[in-house]
N, C-alpha and C positions, 0 to 999 in steps of 0.2 A: 503650459508650463505647470509644474508642481506646484501646489499651495504649501508653503512651508510657515507655519506660524509659531512664533516662539514666545514664549510667557517666561518672563525672570519672574522667580516666585522668592527670590531673597534679595534683600537690598545690599548693595556694595559698602563692606564696612568703611569707616573714616579712615583717611589715609593718615597714619602715624607722623610724627615729626622725623624720626629716625629712618633709617632704611629699613626697609621691610623683607624678610626672608622670604623666599619662593617656594610655597607649599603644593605640592600637587593637589589639583582639584578633581571635580566629576561632574558629568552631565547626564541628568537622570531624566527621563520622558517616554513618551510613547508615540508608535506608529500607526498610523490608522489610514484607511482608504478614502480619498475625497467624495467617492459616488455615495457611500452610506454611512462612514464613519466607523465602519467593521475595524476591530484591531488585525493588525498584519503581523503574524509570527514569524520568526526567521527572518527577519529583515537585516540587512548588516549595515551598522552604521560605523563609518571610519573616518579616522583623522587623515583629510585628503593632503596633510603636507607632512605626515609622520609616518607610523608604523601600528599605531592603536588601532584596536577595533574591538567591537562587541556585536551581539545579535538579540532582537527582540525575543520575549518569551512568547508563551501561547497567549499572553492577554497584549500584546504588543507592548509590552515595556521593556525597558533597557536601562543599563549602566553603564556608561564609558568613563572608566577610571585612568588616571595618572596622566592627566592633562596639565601642562604648565600653565600658569597664569597668563593671560594675552588673549589676542583674537585668533580664532580656530576655524577654519573651514571642514566641516563635516559631508562627508558623501554617505548617502542613504540608497540603497538599493534593497529590492526583494524582487522574488521570483513573480512573474507577471504584473510588474508595475514599473513606471518610466521611473529611472534614477533621479534624484536630486541633489542639489549642493545648498547646503545651509551655512550661515555664518554665526556662530556663537562669541559671546564675550565672557571669558572664564576668569572669576575673580580669586583671587591668592585665599587658597586655603578654603573656598565656599562651594556651594552646589548651586548647579544652573539646571532649571527645568525646561524642558523644550516639548512642544506639540509638533508632530510631523504629520502632514498628510500628503499621500502620494497617489498620482494618478495613474489608472490601471493602462495597460496596453490593450491593444484589441487584439484579439483571437487568444491562440494556443500557445504561444512562445514560451509559457512557462513549462510546458512539458519537456522543454529540450534540457540538456544537463547542465547543473550550473558549473561555472568555472571553480577549478579547485583553490584559488588562492582565496575566494571570498565565501565558502561554503562548506560546511563540514561532509556533506554529501559528496561521494566519488562519482568521477566520470562516469557516465552511463546512467546515473540516478533519473527517472522520471517523477517529477512532484506534481501533485493534483492537488490544486487547493479547494476552500470551499466555494468560491467563486466561481470556478470552474465546473464542479459537480452541477452547482445550481444550474448555471447555463448552459449546460450540456443537454437537459430536457432528459437525461437518462432516468430508468426508474428504480435500478438497484446497484449494488457492487459489481455483480458480475457485468452489467452492461458497460460501467466506467471502465473496469481492467479490460475490455476486450477490445479496446483500442490501442494500448499500449504497445509498443514493436516488440516481437519475441515472445507475446504471450497469446495463449491459446486457451480459452475458457469452455470447459465442457459442460453442457447441461444434460440432464437427463428427465427433463420433464418440462411443461409450459412456464408461463409468468409465475415468480416466485417458487420455482422448482430449486430442486439440489443442483448446485453449481460449484465445480472445483476449477484450480487455474494450474496450468503447465507454463513453465519459462524453458525456453531454449529445447522444445522435446523431452523435458522433463515428465515424470510420473508426479501425480499430484501429491504424494506423502515427501517428495523431494523439495518442496516450496513451503517455508516457513511463514506463518501469518500471524503477526502480532498485533494485538490492540492493546496500546498503552503499555507496551512491552511484554503483556501477556500471551504465552501462546494459544491459538485457538482451534489448533489441529486437534482432529480427534484422537482420544486416547486408545481407541481401537483400532482405526484404519489410517492412522497417521495424517489424513488429509484433511484439508479446512472447506468447510461449506460455506460458501459466500452469500449463499441467501440466509443464513443465521447471523448476519453482521448489518443491523437496520442503518441505511444511507442516511436517514435524518440525523444520526448521532454522530458522523463524521467531520471532521473539521480539515484534516490533510491527510494525504495518502502518498506514500513514498515506495515507488518500487525499484529495488536494486538486484541486477540479473548477476548471474555468475555464481561461483564459489564465495559463501559468506559466512561460513563457520568460525573464522578467525575473531569474528566479533559477536555473533549471534549464536554459535553454537550447533546443536543438532536440528536437523531437517531443513538447512540451510544449504543444501548441496548444489541447488541449481538457482536459488535466489530467494529475497525477503520481500515481503510486503507489509510496510511499516504504516499502522493506521492510528492516527489520534484522534481521539473523540474532542467534541466540542468542550470547550471549558469556561469556566467562570468568568465573566468579563463585564460586570456591572448590568444596568437595568435593561430588558430586551423583552420584545413580544412578536415571535414569528410564527406563523402557520401556513400550511397549504394542505390542498385537498386534491385528488385526481381520480379519473375512473378512465379504464380501459378495456380493450377486447379480453375476451374469455373471463368476464366476469372479475377482470382487476381492478380492486379498490384500495386506496391509500390515503391515510389521512395521518398528520403529523404536526405537532405544536412543540414549541420550544420557550421557555419562560426563564428570563433573567432576573437578578433582582441583585442590591448592594452597591457598594461604591466601586467605580471602575479601578481605583487605585487602593481599596481596603479590603474589608470583608465581603465576597461576593458568592453568589451560587448560579446555577444553571439547572433544569430540570428538562429533559426531552423527552417526548413519549411518540410512540407510533404504531399504528395498527393498519396492517394489509392483508387482504384475503383476494383469492381467485380461485375460479371454478375450475379452470385450466382444462377441461376438457374440449379439444381442437381437432378437426379432421386431419389426415395425414396419405400421404401417397406411398403404397407400398412399393420397397426395393425392386427391382426387377427379379432378384436372386431368390427373393421370396414369394415371386410369382405374380408381382404387380398388384393392381386394385389401390382401392381407398377402404380408410377405416377410421375409427374414430378413437382417439385415446381418451379412454375413460379413467376414473378413479385417480385423476390427476390433480383435484382440488389441494389447496393448501392455505394457510392463515398464520399469521404470527402476531404477538403484541409485544411491545417491546417499551420500557421505561428506563433511563438513565440519568443520573446526576452527579454534578460536580460540586465542589465547595472549595474556594481558596481562602486562606487563613493567613495574612502577613502578621508575623510575630518578631518585630526588632530586625537582627539579621537573619533570620531565617523565615523560609516560606513553608507552607503545609498545604497539600491539597487532598480531600478526601474525593474518593469515585465509588460509585455503585450501581450496579445495573441488574435488570432482569427480563429475561427473553421466555416467552414461553410460546410454541409454535405445535401445529398438528397438520399433517399432509396424508393424501393418500400414497399407496405404495404400487403403481400400476405396473412394475417389472416390465419386461419387454414385450414387445409386440406379437413376438413369438409365442409366449405363454402368459396373455396377460391376466393380471388379478385385479378384479374389483371390489375386493372385501378387505385387502392388507390396510393396515393403518399405522401411522408412526405419529409419536407424541413426545416432545420433548422438553424440558425446562433447564434453564440454564442460569445461575445466580453468583455474583461474582461482587467482591469490594476489595477497595486497596486503599493506601495511605502513603503520600511521598512526602519525606522532608527533604529540603533545599537550601543549601548556602552558597552564595556566590561572592566571593572576596575579591579583592583587588588583584591577587596574585593566582589565588586557588580557590577552587569550588568543589563542592561534593554533594551526594545524593544518595538517598535511601529508599527504596520502595518495597512495600510488604504487600501481597496481593494473596487471596483466597478466593476458589472456585468451585462450584459444585455444579455438575451435569447430572439428570437423569433422562433416560430414554426408554420407551416402550414401543415395541413392534409387535402387532399380533395379528392374527389372521385364522377366523375359526373355520374356513371354507376355502382353502387356497385353491388355485386351478390344479397345482400338482404337489404331490407330498403331502405329509402329515400336518394337522394344524398345529399353531405354534404361538406362544405368549412369552415373549424374550424382553428381557430386561437388562439396561446397562445402567450403573451407577460408577462414577468417577468425580473423586473429589481431589484438589492439589493446593497447595499452600507454596509461595513462591517467594523469596527475599532477594532482591539485588541490591548491591551497593557500587558505587563508583566515585571516584577523585580525579581531579585534573589539578595540573599546575602548568602556568604559562607566564614564566618571568619576562620581565621587561629589561630594558638596559642592553647590555652586550648579547644577552640569550633571547631577544626579541625573535620572535618567529619560530621559537622552539616550544612546544607544548608535549607533556606526558600524561597519559590517563592511565589509570589501573582499576581494575573491577573485579567483582565475583557474584556469582550467584548461587542458590540452593534451592532446589526443588524437590518435594515430597508428593507422590501421587498414589494415590489408592483406585484401585480399579476392581469392580466385582460385574461380571457379566454371564448371564445363563448361556450365552454362545459360545464361551470358552471353555475349556477343558478342566478338569480337575486340579491338573499339574501346572495351571497359570499361577506365576506369582500375582499375589494381590496388591503388592506395595512395591514400587520402585522409587528409585532416588536418582538425580540427575544433579550434578556439580560441576561447576565450570570457574575457571577463572582464567583472565586476561588482562593483557598490556598493551598499549599503544603509543606509539612515538610519531610525532609529525614535525618535520624540519622544514621552514621555508625561507628561501633566500633570494634576493634580486641578485642576479649576476647578469650585468650588463643591461640590456635591454628587455631580456625576460626576467621571470619569476618561477623558479625550480621549488618544486614541493615533494617530498619523501615521506610516505606514510608507510610505518612497518607495524604489524599487527600479529600476533601470536595468543591462540588460546588453548587450553588444555582442558578436556572434559572427562568426566568420569559417569558412567552410568549403570544401574543394576544390570540391564540385560546386554551390555557390551564388555567384552573381557580386556580388563586394564584400561590404559589411560590413553586417549586419543588426542594427539597435537594436531592443530589447524594455522599452520601459518599464511600470512599474506603480506605483500608488497605491491606498493605503486608509486610510481614515479611520473609527475606531471610537470611539465614545462608550460608555461602561459606568456603571451606576448600580446596585450592588448585582448582583443576577442577571440584571439585564436589559442586552444588548448590541443596538446598533444600528450598522450598517456600511455605507459605501457605497465602492466599489472600482470601477477601471478599469484597462485594460491592454491589451498586443498580445502577439502571440505567433506562431511559423512553425514549419512542419515541413519539411524539404527532400524533395524527389522521391527515390524509393527507386531502386536499380539495377535491380531487379526491373521497375520500371515504364519504365525509360531504356534497358535495355541487355540484356534477355533476348533470346535466339535468336528471330528472326522465324520462325514456324509457320503453320501453316493457318488461316486466318481470324483470325489474331493478329499484332499489329505493335506493337513498342515506339516510344516517342516519347522521344527525346532532347532535344526542346526544351520540355521540362517547366519551370515555375515553381515555386519554392516556394510552397506554400500559406502563406497569411497571414490572421490573425485581426487586424482593425483596430478599433480603439475599443470595446472589450468593456466593458460597464457592469453592475454587478450592486448590487443594495441588499438588505440582508439585516436579520432582526430574530429574536434568541434569547433564550430565557429558561431560565436553569439552574438546575433543580433546587430548585423553590419548593414552598410549600404548608406544610403544619403534619405532625404526627407521623402521623397515618392515611393521608396521601396527600402523594404528592412529586410534581410535575409538571416535564417539560422539554420545551421546544417549540423549533421554527427554521422559519423560511420565509424564501424568496429569490426575485426577480425578477432576469432578466437579458436581454440582447441584444447581438448582434455582428453584422458583417459578416464573411464569409468569403472573401477573394479567392483564386480560382483553387484551390478542393477539387478534389483528383485523383481524378477518376471514370471509370469506363469505359463508352466508348460505340462503337456500332459505324456506321462510314461508308455512303455510298451503296452499296458493293460487299458490305456486310456483313462488312467486316474490323473486328473488335474491335481499342481501341487506347485508352490513356489518355490524357484531356485535364484542362486546368484549366477548371472550371465554378465561376463566382460564386454562393455561396447566402447566406440570410440565416438567422441563429439566434437564436431569441427562446424563451422558456418561464420557468417557474415551477416550485419544487419546496418541499414542506412536508413536515414530520415531527414527531414527538413522543412522549413515552412518559408513562404516568400507571402510578407505582409505589404498592403497596399494601403497605408492609412488615410491617404485622401478619399478612397472608395469605400472605407471600410471592411475592407476585403482581407481575407487570409488563407492561402492556401496551404495544405499541409497533406504529407504523405511520410509513408515509410513502408520497407521491405524487409523480411529474416528470410535468409536460407539457412537452415542447419540440417547436416547431416548427423543421425543418431543410428549408426550401425552395429550391427554383430560385431565382435572382434574374432570369436573362434572359428576353429575351421568348419563345424557343422552346418552353421547358418551364415548368411549374409545378407547385404542389403538394409535398408531402413527397418527400424523395430516398428512394430503393428502399432496403429494410430497416431502416429507420429507424421503429420503433414511436414515436409520438407521446407516448402516454402508458405508464407502466409505475408500478409501486408495490408495497408490502408489507404485511402486518399480521400480526400475531401475538401471541402469549401465552409467558410464562415462569412457571413455578409450580416453587417451592421448599418442600418438607414435609420438615423432620427432613433425613435423607441422600439423599433423592429429587428431582431437578430434571427437571421434564419440560416441553420448548419447542416449540412449535406456529408454524409461520411459513408464509405464503401468497404467493406472487410473482405478479403481474399483468403480463403482457406485451400490448401492444395490437395491433391490426392492423398489418401490414406490407405496403407496396407492394413488387411484385416487378418492376415495370416504371416505367422512366424516364418520369415525367410522366403516369402513367396509373393510374387504381384498379383496371384489370381485373386479375382474378387474384389480388387482394389475399389475404394467408395471414390466416385469422381471429384474434380475440384469444384468450387461453388463461389460465388459472390452474393454478398449480402448487404443491401443499400438502406439507410436509414436518413430520413429526413425529419427535423426538428424545428421549432420556432418559438420564441419569447415575445411577449408584446407587452412592454408596460403601458398599461390604460391610464391610471394615475400617478402622477408624479408626485414632487412634493415630499414631505416629511414623512407620510405614510404611503410610499409606493405600492401599488397592486400590479401584479403581473398574471398575464394568461400565459401558459405555455401548454405544448403538446407537440404530437409528431406521429408518423407514420414508421413503423420499425418493418423491416423485410419488405419494402416497397415493392418490390414485384413479386411478392407471393413465392419466394424460392424456399421450396419444401425440401431442406436439405438433411443430411443426416452426418453428423460429425463421427458418431458410433452406428454400427450395426444396430437395428433394433432399438434406436431411440431417437426417433425424429424430432425435429424442430416444428414449431409451433405455426410457423409460415407468417403472413401478413397480420400484424397488430397493429392498434392505435393506441393515443394516450391524449387525454385533455386534463387540464388542471388549473388553479387558481392559487396565488400565493400572496400573501399580504406580510409586510415587514413593519415592524414599529420603527420610530426614530432612534432608538437605542444604538448600540454598538454591536448589536449580535448580528448573526445571518444563519438563515436555515438552507 
């Protein structure tokens, strides 16, 4: 049973002689976990006998306003934790303070979509918390996302090497990755390198598949990855260090200070290095044999900090980060390069001001970002020597406001917002005709209506956004609608929408070279009339067995997907090609609490095929089928996690199955052992990835490293933070 501790911080006023007016009151408090006292963000605190509800913020704090004086039962739920019912006595016109501690569930049930009536995340969202990141034993963000349904991660190197994400057969530049609301997609290529986002700095990850431009704007054509960094939450000291195969070394520390409910700050730093050179099996189409992947080393140092400053009805948050990395550029195994080097620097800073009122709330965010990258090689394997520089700066301002009336309008909320972004890009790899300054502006509105209809709760979400961008002609409108119906743990939903992704500077304006040519006439990629139906069952069963399951089907037309094709002279250039996308995905978990065991699995099948008369079949390098299966067992202080990922065959030639790459399985085994308990817990963690040494190639000429291992040590203070 969850532990619920209520601390009444204000005394009840003396009862006056006359009748006293009933003044609405409030409950303020904080939600934490019982295992370590860590703050639980996005917990839902609802009046079990009414319709009022609220959610905890990044530090676990919440305010539930509008309660009438008397006794109230509050239901507290959070992804990954057992729900709890608590009773509070609300005094007339007074504030009641509460401290709430929740027990975690066993396993990964938190990754199943949350119920629409209790969480703003739409059906189909996958949420990964800090606790899940930590218990997974994974070494970087790419490893974490690789197990998300319908997600395929593409690596072009060994540990710590470049990695990009695809959702439902998309290109990497069709997935928007936001860190604290700021895009980290490259200004040049449009894709986000997951290796440039330190795992030690991440508090929570949310993956939203499908067309998401109605809320998030450009590049959200196939989905969005929302990353929230670790926030200030009072005193804490956390540290970990690990070592692995191919010279992989990692150390991270996070320090927190201040009051949990007052001014507080947190600083997180991480250093990771890898030699990366590994043996590989040559593909049969390349003549077979073995080789060694050279010049594959990588190193990155990062530091990030946050500060929270309450100021009466307002709350301010400051954030800043610095990332420096350097790596070899080995190129393909056909033309390996042993001297090419890349070095990058990224500095960002931001400020948020927020106000949460009884009926309305608003927030304003301002961020600035600077990126500098150099790519050089004095003795390349082919072509002339080069020394290229890329400089990109951006300034971003976002504002949002929402209204959630009470009374007769309870269950209705309206939100509006907008953002303005200015970007400046200068790169020696771009032609002289490249515009150096771009602007991206957007406004959006969202309406939610939630009503009980007999035994079910129906929720309607309607969103629309309009964007203007320098490289896109005119305004682009992106609507989206979702209707969900929930009865207890069963949720059914249907949604539809549109999205877009603009051409990249690299596709339109790179310097023309031998057998390659840019295309300044490229149009934006557009998703038209995406439709999805989804059915989810959340945490049902009886004491010995708990089950969660989810399935979805979807289809969409993608107008003008940007793909590379050769012309009659075999000169390669990007072109707009129409494709169809339709598919399904399904997944679920079976928990056996008495045995400390959770079984989980998912499968995704997506056909993304050429729509024109000249070509047919699956688009190159898009596996039609992918999936995962695994189990997690916890016995006393030991947790063992097994996961196997499947990638189906991939075409390597447009419109042809000739020389397709074969399907493969990769299995990972991880374990965590708490060797010291108490107030200063110490854990040993480690594992073997690609246990059966399956030396696969997701892309031709870019092999994976095969079997790798990792061991590490983690120390956590008795404070409220987690690493």
